[in-house]
C-alpha positions in Angstrom: 17.0 -17.0 18.6 13.9 -14.8 19.2 12.7 -12.5 16.4 10.9 -9.3 16.9 7.5 -8.8 15.4 9.0 -6.7 12.6 11.7 -9.4 11.9 9.0 -12.1 11.8 7.0 -10.1 9.3 10.1 -9.7 7.1 10.9 -13.4 7.2 7.3 -14.3 6.4 7.2 -11.9 3.5 10.5 -13.3 2.1 9.2 -16.8 2.3 5.9 -16.0 0.6 7.8 -14.0 -2.1 9.9 -17.2 -2.8 6.6 -19.2 -3.2 6.8 -21.0 0.1 3.3 -21.2 1.7 3.2 -19.9 5.3 0.1 -20.7 7.3 -0.4 -18.2 10.2 -3.2 -17.9 12.7 -2.5 -14.2 13.1 -1.9 -12.2 9.9 -1.8 -8.8 11.7 2.0 -8.8 11.7 2.2 -8.8 7.9 2.3 -5.4 6.3 0.6 -4.8 3.0 3.0 -4.7 0.1 1.4 -1.6 -1.4 -0.2 1.0 0.9 -2.1 4.1 -0.3 -2.9 6.7 2.5 -5.1 9.7 2.1 -3.5 12.8 3.7 -4.9 16.2 4.8 -4.9 18.8 2.1 -7.0 17.2 -0.6 -9.2 19.7 -2.5 -12.1 19.7 -4.9 -12.9 22.6 -7.3 -16.2 23.1 -9.2 -15.4 24.7 -12.5 -17.6 25.9 -15.4 -16.6 23.0 -17.7 -16.4 20.3 -15.0 -14.7 19.5 -11.7 -11.1 19.3 -10.7 -9.7 17.3 -7.7 -6.3 17.6 -6.0 -5.5 14.5 -4.0 -2.9 14.4 -1.4 -1.8 10.8 -1.0 1.2 8.8 0.2 2.0 5.6 -1.7 4.4 3.2 0.1 6.0 0.2 -1.5 6.9 -2.4 1.2 7.6 -5.2 -1.3 10.9 -6.5 -2.5 10.2 -5.5 -6.1 10.2 -2.2 -7.9 6.7 -0.9 -8.6 5.7 1.9 -10.9 2.5 3.8 -11.5 1.0 2.9 -14.9 -2.3 4.6 -15.0 -4.1 6.6 -12.3 -7.8 7.1 -12.5 -10.5 8.4 -10.2 -14.2 7.9 -10.3 -17.0 9.7 -8.4 -19.9 7.7 -6.9 
């Protein structure tokens, strides 16, 4: 039985989640479990008492567990 690239990634992720080590030469087929993407529409405002930022992001959970946001922080360089 031949598996598609997506199916291989799913099988590998399940094996790793179960604690079974999987050694691969090419890790490009594995998706990250948590993906944060910056989208268009982010804004920055300079106010009298400080600055305000509006971030437009997409957070995708590709893991088998439920994840929740605990504390969000941003820091300027």
